[in-house]
C-alpha positions as CSV (number, residue, x, y, z in Angstrom):
1,M,-4.0,0.8,-16.5
2,L,-7.0,0.5,-14.3
3,T,-10.1,-0.8,-16.0
4,R,-12.6,0.0,-13.2
5,D,-14.4,3.3,-12.8
6,P,-12.9,5.2,-9.8
7,G,-16.4,6.4,-9.0
8,D,-17.5,2.9,-7.8
9,P,-16.2,1.5,-4.5
10,K,-14.1,-1.3,-6.0
11,G,-12.6,1.1,-8.5
12,L,-11.7,3.5,-5.8
13,R,-10.1,0.7,-3.8
14,D,-8.1,-0.4,-6.9
15,A,-7.0,3.2,-7.5
16,A,-6.0,3.7,-3.9
17,L,-4.0,0.4,-3.9
18,A,-2.2,1.3,-7.1
19,A,-1.3,4.7,-5.6
20,V,0.0,3.2,-2.4
21,G,2.0,0.7,-4.4
22,H,3.5,3.4,-6.5
23,D,4.3,5.8,-3.7
24,T,5.8,3.2,-1.3
25,K,7.5,1.0,-4.0
26,A,6.0,-1.9,-2.1
27,R,6.0,-5.4,-3.5
28,R,2.8,-7.3,-4.2
29,A,3.2,-9.5,-1.1
30,E,3.5,-6.3,1.0
31,L,0.5,-4.6,-0.5
32,V,-1.8,-7.5,0.1
33,T,-1.0,-7.5,3.8
34,I,-2.0,-3.8,4.3
35,D,-4.9,-3.4,6.8
36,V,-6.7,-0.2,7.6
37,A,-4.9,-0.2,11.0
38,D,-1.6,0.1,9.1
39,L,-2.6,3.6,7.8
40,A,-2.1,6.7,9.9
41,F,-4.6,9.3,8.6
42,A,-3.7,12.9,9.3
43,D,-4.8,16.3,8.2
44,G,-2.9,17.6,5.2
45,D,-1.0,15.7,2.5
46,G,0.0,12.1,2.8
47,A,-0.6,9.2,5.2
48,P,2.2,7.1,6.6
49,V,1.8,3.4,5.8
50,M,3.2,0.6,7.9
51,L,4.5,-2.2,5.6
52,R,5.0,-5.6,7.1
53,P,8.3,-7.1,5.9
54,T,7.9,-10.3,3.8
55,K,10.3,-13.3,4.0
56,R,12.0,-12.2,0.8
57,R,12.4,-8.6,2.1
58,L,14.0,-9.9,5.3
59,E,16.5,-12.0,3.3
60,V,17.5,-9.0,1.1
61,E,17.0,-6.1,3.5
62,P,17.1,-7.1,7.2
63,Q,15.8,-3.8,8.6
64,P,12.1,-3.2,8.0
65,R,11.1,0.0,6.3
């Protein structure tokens, strides 16, 4: 459970990161490498996220998501 207030900038960041992690099923190592350039903002619902494969992901799943 998030302990920060989603109304303050750090709380909003934490909530957004938790939502991206939940929606993409990304690992922690993949979440920490996300940069703003990896997000494709568009009108409507959703925003595609480019996840960089980690070493572990490449060993288990050779094709990047």
